[in-house]
TISE-165494 format. One record per residue (C-alpha): residue number from 1; x, y, z. Coordinates in steps of 0.25 Angstrom, whole numbers. Layout:
N
NUM / X / Y / Z
...
***
This chain:
452
1 / 449 / 427 / 334
2 / 437 / 434 / 332
3 / 434 / 447 / 338
4 / 421 / 446 / 340
5 / 415 / 450 / 354
6 / 406 / 442 / 363
7 / 391 / 449 / 360
8 / 388 / 450 / 374
9 / 385 / 465 / 373
10 / 371 / 461 / 363
11 / 367 / 448 / 369
12 / 358 / 458 / 378
13 / 353 / 464 / 367
14 / 347 / 452 / 363
15 / 335 / 450 / 376
16 / 326 / 455 / 368
17 / 325 / 447 / 357
18 / 327 / 436 / 365
19 / 316 / 440 / 375
20 / 307 / 441 / 361
21 / 310 / 427 / 359
22 / 305 / 422 / 372
23 / 293 / 428 / 371
24 / 291 / 424 / 357
25 / 292 / 410 / 363
26 / 283 / 412 / 374
27 / 272 / 417 / 366
28 / 273 / 406 / 357
29 / 272 / 395 / 369
30 / 258 / 404 / 373
31 / 253 / 402 / 359
32 / 254 / 389 / 359
33 / 247 / 387 / 372
34 / 259 / 384 / 382
35 / 256 / 383 / 396
36 / 268 / 391 / 398
37 / 282 / 393 / 392
38 / 295 / 398 / 395
39 / 307 / 402 / 385
40 / 321 / 403 / 389
41 / 331 / 409 / 381
42 / 346 / 412 / 380
43 / 356 / 416 / 371
44 / 372 / 418 / 375
45 / 383 / 423 / 367
46 / 397 / 426 / 369
47 / 413 / 424 / 367
48 / 422 / 414 / 371
49 / 437 / 411 / 370
50 / 447 / 402 / 373
51 / 460 / 401 / 373
52 / 472 / 391 / 376
53 / 488 / 397 / 380
54 / 483 / 409 / 374
55 / 478 / 406 / 361
56 / 463 / 407 / 358
57 / 457 / 394 / 356
58 / 443 / 395 / 354
59 / 434 / 409 / 351
60 / 419 / 405 / 353
61 / 405 / 413 / 352
62 / 394 / 409 / 356
63 / 379 / 415 / 351
64 / 367 / 407 / 354
65 / 355 / 404 / 362
66 / 340 / 398 / 360
67 / 327 / 399 / 367
68 / 321 / 388 / 375
69 / 304 / 386 / 379
70 / 297 / 377 / 387
71 / 283 / 376 / 385
72 / 275 / 370 / 395
73 / 259 / 364 / 392
74 / 252 / 359 / 403
75 / 263 / 353 / 410
76 / 271 / 349 / 399
77 / 286 / 356 / 393
78 / 290 / 357 / 381
79 / 304 / 364 / 378
80 / 311 / 371 / 366
81 / 322 / 378 / 361
82 / 327 / 386 / 349
83 / 339 / 395 / 346
84 / 331 / 402 / 335
85 / 323 / 413 / 340
86 / 316 / 417 / 329
87 / 302 / 418 / 332
88 / 298 / 405 / 323
89 / 310 / 396 / 330
90 / 304 / 400 / 344
91 / 290 / 396 / 340
92 / 294 / 384 / 335
93 / 302 / 382 / 347
94 / 289 / 385 / 356
95 / 281 / 374 / 347
96 / 291 / 364 / 350
97 / 292 / 366 / 363
98 / 276 / 366 / 366
99 / 276 / 354 / 356
100 / 284 / 347 / 367
101 / 276 / 353 / 377
102 / 264 / 345 / 372
103 / 270 / 330 / 373
104 / 279 / 332 / 386
105 / 276 / 326 / 399
106 / 267 / 334 / 409
107 / 275 / 339 / 422
108 / 267 / 345 / 431
109 / 281 / 352 / 437
110 / 286 / 359 / 423
111 / 281 / 374 / 419
112 / 286 / 387 / 421
113 / 290 / 394 / 435
114 / 279 / 401 / 443
115 / 276 / 415 / 437
116 / 277 / 422 / 452
117 / 292 / 417 / 452
118 / 297 / 424 / 438
119 / 306 / 435 / 439
120 / 300 / 449 / 441
121 / 313 / 457 / 445
122 / 323 / 456 / 435
123 / 337 / 465 / 438
124 / 349 / 466 / 431
125 / 359 / 456 / 437
126 / 371 / 462 / 429
127 / 374 / 448 / 422
128 / 375 / 456 / 409
129 / 390 / 462 / 405
130 / 392 / 462 / 391
131 / 406 / 465 / 385
132 / 411 / 465 / 370
133 / 423 / 455 / 372
134 / 429 / 450 / 359
135 / 436 / 436 / 358
136 / 450 / 443 / 359
137 / 445 / 450 / 371
138 / 441 / 437 / 378
139 / 454 / 428 / 371
140 / 463 / 439 / 376
141 / 456 / 436 / 392
142 / 458 / 421 / 388
143 / 473 / 422 / 384
144 / 477 / 431 / 396
145 / 471 / 422 / 406
146 / 480 / 412 / 399
147 / 492 / 420 / 399
148 / 490 / 424 / 414
149 / 490 / 408 / 417
150 / 499 / 404 / 409
151 / 510 / 416 / 415
152 / 506 / 412 / 431
153 / 513 / 400 / 434
154 / 525 / 391 / 425
155 / 519 / 379 / 429
156 / 505 / 385 / 420
157 / 509 / 376 / 407
158 / 499 / 381 / 399
159 / 483 / 384 / 398
160 / 472 / 377 / 395
161 / 466 / 388 / 389
162 / 457 / 400 / 393
163 / 443 / 404 / 390
164 / 435 / 419 / 390
165 / 421 / 420 / 387
166 / 411 / 430 / 385
167 / 395 / 426 / 386
168 / 382 / 433 / 387
169 / 369 / 428 / 387
170 / 355 / 434 / 386
171 / 344 / 424 / 393
172 / 328 / 428 / 392
173 / 319 / 419 / 398
174 / 303 / 420 / 398
175 / 290 / 410 / 401
176 / 274 / 411 / 400
177 / 275 / 419 / 415
178 / 279 / 432 / 407
179 / 293 / 430 / 411
180 / 302 / 436 / 401
181 / 316 / 441 / 405
182 / 331 / 439 / 398
183 / 345 / 445 / 403
184 / 359 / 444 / 399
185 / 372 / 440 / 404
186 / 386 / 439 / 401
187 / 397 / 431 / 407
188 / 412 / 430 / 406
189 / 424 / 421 / 408
190 / 437 / 418 / 408
191 / 444 / 404 / 411
192 / 459 / 399 / 409
193 / 465 / 386 / 412
194 / 479 / 384 / 415
195 / 487 / 371 / 414
196 / 498 / 368 / 423
197 / 511 / 360 / 423
198 / 520 / 354 / 433
199 / 536 / 350 / 430
200 / 532 / 336 / 433
201 / 520 / 337 / 421
202 / 508 / 337 / 431
203 / 497 / 346 / 425
204 / 485 / 353 / 430
205 / 475 / 364 / 426
206 / 466 / 373 / 432
207 / 457 / 386 / 427
208 / 452 / 398 / 433
209 / 440 / 406 / 427
210 / 432 / 418 / 428
211 / 418 / 423 / 424
212 / 408 / 434 / 426
213 / 397 / 442 / 421
214 / 405 / 455 / 418
215 / 418 / 454 / 410
216 / 426 / 461 / 419
217 / 422 / 454 / 433
218 / 430 / 442 / 424
219 / 444 / 440 / 432
220 / 456 / 444 / 425
221 / 463 / 435 / 414
222 / 474 / 434 / 422
223 / 468 / 430 / 436
224 / 461 / 420 / 428
225 / 473 / 414 / 421
226 / 482 / 416 / 435
227 / 470 / 408 / 442
228 / 471 / 398 / 432
229 / 487 / 396 / 433
230 / 488 / 395 / 449
231 / 476 / 385 / 449
232 / 481 / 376 / 440
233 / 495 / 376 / 446
234 / 491 / 375 / 459
235 / 485 / 362 / 455
236 / 498 / 357 / 450
237 / 506 / 344 / 457
238 / 491 / 340 / 462
239 / 491 / 328 / 470
240 / 480 / 317 / 477
241 / 478 / 318 / 491
242 / 476 / 309 / 501
243 / 460 / 302 / 504
244 / 454 / 311 / 515
245 / 444 / 318 / 521
246 / 446 / 333 / 521
247 / 440 / 347 / 521
248 / 437 / 350 / 506
249 / 438 / 364 / 501
250 / 432 / 368 / 487
251 / 437 / 379 / 477
252 / 424 / 389 / 476
253 / 424 / 384 / 460
254 / 422 / 369 / 467
255 / 413 / 376 / 477
256 / 404 / 380 / 468
257 / 401 / 366 / 462
258 / 400 / 361 / 478
259 / 387 / 370 / 476
260 / 383 / 366 / 464
261 / 379 / 352 / 470
262 / 371 / 359 / 479
263 / 364 / 365 / 468
264 / 361 / 354 / 463
265 / 357 / 348 / 474
266 / 346 / 358 / 477
267 / 338 / 360 / 463
268 / 326 / 356 / 461
269 / 327 / 347 / 450
270 / 337 / 338 / 460
271 / 328 / 338 / 470
272 / 316 / 334 / 463
273 / 323 / 324 / 457
274 / 330 / 319 / 472
275 / 341 / 319 / 466
276 / 348 / 329 / 479
277 / 355 / 326 / 490
278 / 348 / 338 / 495
279 / 333 / 335 / 495
280 / 324 / 340 / 505
281 / 335 / 348 / 509
282 / 329 / 361 / 512
283 / 332 / 368 / 524
284 / 341 / 359 / 528
285 / 356 / 361 / 531
286 / 365 / 357 / 520
287 / 377 / 365 / 522
288 / 383 / 372 / 535
289 / 373 / 383 / 543
290 / 383 / 394 / 537
291 / 381 / 391 / 523
292 / 374 / 398 / 514
293 / 370 / 400 / 501
294 / 363 / 411 / 494
295 / 358 / 413 / 479
296 / 359 / 427 / 473
297 / 354 / 427 / 460
298 / 355 / 442 / 457
299 / 368 / 444 / 459
300 / 373 / 456 / 450
301 / 381 / 451 / 438
302 / 382 / 437 / 446
303 / 386 / 424 / 436
304 / 372 / 418 / 441
305 / 363 / 430 / 443
306 / 349 / 430 / 438
307 / 335 / 437 / 439
308 / 327 / 423 / 436
309 / 329 / 409 / 433
310 / 327 / 402 / 419
311 / 312 / 400 / 424
312 / 310 / 414 / 425
313 / 311 / 412 / 441
314 / 316 / 425 / 449
315 / 329 / 422 / 456
316 / 331 / 427 / 470
317 / 342 / 427 / 482
318 / 340 / 415 / 490
319 / 346 / 406 / 500
320 / 352 / 392 / 496
321 / 357 / 387 / 508
322 / 356 / 397 / 520
323 / 363 / 391 / 534
324 / 366 / 379 / 527
325 / 353 / 377 / 526
326 / 346 / 372 / 510
327 / 336 / 383 / 509
328 / 330 / 382 / 494
329 / 331 / 372 / 483
330 / 334 / 377 / 469
331 / 320 / 376 / 461
332 / 315 / 379 / 447
333 / 300 / 379 / 443
334 / 300 / 364 / 441
335 / 308 / 359 / 453
336 / 301 / 367 / 461
337 / 287 / 362 / 457
338 / 293 / 347 / 457
339 / 298 / 350 / 471
340 / 285 / 357 / 477
341 / 294 / 369 / 480
342 / 297 / 384 / 475
343 / 303 / 388 / 462
344 / 318 / 394 / 468
345 / 322 / 401 / 455
346 / 332 / 390 / 450
347 / 329 / 386 / 435
348 / 342 / 387 / 431
349 / 352 / 388 / 443
350 / 356 / 396 / 454
351 / 360 / 410 / 457
352 / 373 / 416 / 463
353 / 374 / 405 / 475
354 / 381 / 413 / 485
355 / 387 / 404 / 496
356 / 391 / 410 / 509
357 / 405 / 408 / 515
358 / 413 / 408 / 529
359 / 420 / 418 / 526
360 / 434 / 412 / 522
361 / 442 / 415 / 511
362 / 445 / 400 / 501
363 / 461 / 402 / 508
364 / 455 / 402 / 520
365 / 446 / 389 / 518
366 / 459 / 382 / 515
367 / 463 / 387 / 528
368 / 451 / 382 / 535
369 / 452 / 369 / 528
370 / 465 / 364 / 535
371 / 468 / 351 / 527
372 / 459 / 349 / 516
373 / 456 / 349 / 500
374 / 452 / 361 / 492
375 / 446 / 359 / 480
376 / 448 / 365 / 467
377 / 442 / 355 / 457
378 / 431 / 344 / 456
379 / 429 / 332 / 445
380 / 418 / 323 / 443
381 / 404 / 323 / 445
382 / 403 / 316 / 457
383 / 392 / 321 / 464
384 / 380 / 313 / 468
385 / 368 / 324 / 468
386 / 357 / 314 / 476
387 / 368 / 309 / 487
388 / 377 / 322 / 487
389 / 387 / 313 / 488
390 / 400 / 320 / 481
391 / 413 / 314 / 475
392 / 422 / 321 / 463
393 / 436 / 322 / 460
394 / 444 / 333 / 465
395 / 455 / 343 / 465
396 / 461 / 354 / 473
397 / 471 / 356 / 485
398 / 475 / 350 / 497
399 / 475 / 358 / 509
400 / 483 / 357 / 522
401 / 483 / 365 / 535
402 / 474 / 375 / 526
403 / 486 / 375 / 516
404 / 485 / 371 / 502
405 / 497 / 360 / 500
406 / 494 / 353 / 485
407 / 483 / 350 / 473
408 / 477 / 338 / 474
409 / 469 / 330 / 461
410 / 463 / 319 / 459
411 / 454 / 317 / 472
412 / 440 / 315 / 475
413 / 431 / 323 / 486
414 / 420 / 315 / 491
415 / 407 / 319 / 500
416 / 393 / 322 / 501
417 / 387 / 336 / 498
418 / 378 / 335 / 508
419 / 392 / 334 / 518
420 / 399 / 344 / 510
421 / 390 / 356 / 510
422 / 388 / 353 / 525
423 / 403 / 352 / 526
424 / 406 / 364 / 521
425 / 415 / 372 / 531
426 / 417 / 385 / 523
427 / 415 / 394 / 510
428 / 425 / 405 / 507
429 / 419 / 419 / 505
430 / 430 / 420 / 491
431 / 418 / 416 / 482
432 / 419 / 411 / 468
433 / 408 / 419 / 459
434 / 412 / 412 / 446
435 / 398 / 404 / 446
436 / 383 / 403 / 452
437 / 388 / 398 / 466
438 / 396 / 410 / 474
439 / 405 / 402 / 482
440 / 420 / 401 / 488
441 / 427 / 389 / 491
442 / 419 / 378 / 500
443 / 427 / 370 / 512
444 / 420 / 356 / 515
445 / 423 / 352 / 528
446 / 428 / 337 / 522
447 / 427 / 329 / 508
448 / 431 / 315 / 505
449 / 444 / 316 / 497
450 / 448 / 305 / 490
451 / 463 / 304 / 484
452 / 474 / 295 / 486
***
């Protein structure tokens, strides 16, 4: 196994070269007489080590990136890209984009975001924390997680693998407004998958993971392995339940997916295509009055922090849901123009959504639920974004009188997202911070459970 290190310590030094490449492309686009242009470049490099049953299975080193340019000519748009950053290759890419722009159809809504919206104040969001890690370092981490997993319970018969990653990225964006900025970031992660088996041959698998900008902020390998083992053992001897209408408590990692459907419904592309169940919903109540979602793009070291979106538009703290009411849509320059609304700086996604909570832990929400279902896994794509109808395969745990009785599998949960949002009874205060949506478990008043 190679001892090569993940070169996270050096990618930051490449920003001047990347900025120069972006400047070169913009200058040449101007020479060609384009109305405007924007250029983005991203370079990634890192190391990933996977193990299985305490043996190294794969070691992958990656280093790649590309420059993408968009040229606008009188309402027409052309795109091109190149992974070769030599001056000549960049010129060829710009020329190709410009040639395409001469022949595409005019679109009055295309073009750069307004110059007044460009980010002016760039702060250090502490996203870059390089560590000189070798393949051996990452292998040791993954194997340690597997060892902890395999020694936790005799019913854990094998590991389905562990993976440790160390990656870094440098990004630069510039456009004809004179905006040019770049930054570097790091991301480390560790995951472990366990396979459990009862004496009757019943088998289950589950996993756990940790992710952070800073290597030192990862959970220990032992904790990840032990959690994976416990989650797997807890699923053994799963059964179906009778068809019923019951309260449902989404585990935090499933709760983030529930909020993901809100993101899709209030995103500009869904709205102007009229493919959203939340059309014309601004200032209307779609959640209980106590429920709030706040976006915080400038949290230091968070996984979804950014000074600006992928069009250079400054990000800002904003209320998404306030007292249960929808305050804003999520709009890019294009969707804002299509809808006749203001750009909200959401080209490229969302930035650290934090949900309000009801001052209860996940365990307390289980007790408050009384009799119902904890959902820890959902399957399938049974969500209609136009109507909000929701129907997905699920697994989890049956709860009676506030006590977890047994694991459940091979069931379907169904409802409508509008009813599900309004039916939220509680949000746990022990939040999962491993994604761009920071929330605890979410308790819904009722869903249809299809079982036996």
